[in-house]
C-alpha positions, 0 to 999 in steps of 0.5 A: 624405135630401135632403127637408126634414124637419119633426119632431113630438115627443109630450107626456104621454099618449103613454106606454105600458109597453114604450115605446122597447124596440124602439128600444133593442134595434134601435139602438146609438145609441138604446140609448146615450141610454137608458143616459145617462138611466139613469146620470144619473137613478140611482134618482131615479124609484124605479127605473131609467128603462129598467126603468120604460119597458120593464116598467112597471107602468102606474101608475108610468109614468103618473105625471107625475114619471116619464112626463115624463123617460121620454117625453123620453128615448124621443123623443131615443133614437128620433131618434138611431136614425132619423138613424143609419138614414138615414145621418147616423151620430150626426150631425144631419139638416137640419130645416126645423122642429120642434114638440112638444106641451107636454112635447114642446117640450123634445124638439124644442128639444133636437133643434134644438140648444137644450140638451144631452140631459142638461140637457134631462133635468134640466129635464123631470125637475124639471118633472114633479116640480114639476107632480106636487107642484102637482097634489097640493097642490090637488084639480084635473083636466082635462076634454076637450070634444068638438065644441067650438071656442074660443068654446064652450069659453070659454062652458063655463068662464064658466058653470061657473067660479064662484069656482074656477079653470077655463080652456081649457088645450089647443087640440089640434085642431078640435073638441077643447079641454081644460079645466083647473081646480079639481075642483069647477069641472071637475065643474060643467063636465062637467054644463054641457057637454051643455047646450051640445051638447058631449060631456065626458070627464074625463082621467086626469091628476094635476091642472090642467096649463096653468092658474094652479094650476101657478104653484108649478111654474112658479116652480121651473122658472124657477129651473132654466131660469135656470141652464141653458145654452140656445143659439139653435136651428138650425131654427125651433121652435114655441112652445106658448104663442104658436103661433109660432116662438121668436124675439127678442121685447120686448127679449129675445134668442131664448134669453131668450124660450125661457126665458120661454115654457117658464115661461109654458107651465105656466100658459098654454094649449097652442095645438097646432092653431095651431102646426101651421097656422103651421108648415105655412104656413112650411115648403118644399113637399114637406117630410116630417113625422115623429113620434118615439116614443112613440105616434102621437098627433100623427099622429092630431091632424094628420088633424083639423087638416090631413088632406092632411098625412101624418105618418110615425110611428116608435113602433117601428123599421121 
């Protein structure tokens, strides 16, 4: 395949019972990734990763500490299956750029060569556990505002915050902003939103991701990242925090900048819409955009961000 490729990697919320099984059954290369993950994780998730992915139950695969390593493994397995199918064997195709939504940034960084599959698996397993623990330590949640831009979402936060934590956490697409914060503030925001002409929907998540309430998780992740070997990616990978490609900054090497951005990501908003716009403006004309498994979430968001850009999804092998 000579066409320049852009790779999108999904984040938490894309999980579903049965995820990755099509790739496991169809591709030896994909199966090898699942087998590596099973061997590395053992029973740390309360069962084999492949069993949880393929058979659930849903309440387990939806847990933050399980869904994160599961989605990461599924995405990498899908990619290995794709490049084998495209004739690269178990080598790598030339990527013009890569990006991932929240957790998906780890998948994108691994595929771009920034760290090994197993090192990434350890990071996302710790990240999921740390975020689950932080969520359980403080009653909190997330609320999607439908029809809101950043100014309107910030106004809802300011009106509902009081003395609690309430921030904008995800700028996913035009008209879709997610708030994150203390349970009482989220409840007030749900009441304030209709007064401002917005629809509000509570999200079924463990807690207030991408908010200051994740600071304890960020500390644990920072310590793990400091021990992890990270290399410069072989293609641009876009940061959720800055919406720009990872690069040297403020006296930091690109590797140190990646470490810091991944820590900051836990307590900062995810700027997915901006990341996509910056990425699309920087890549060669005619580049193909592919979304790895599981799900088709990012293709749906792209229809709202830039409708002419088609995203080819790979939830299942063709």
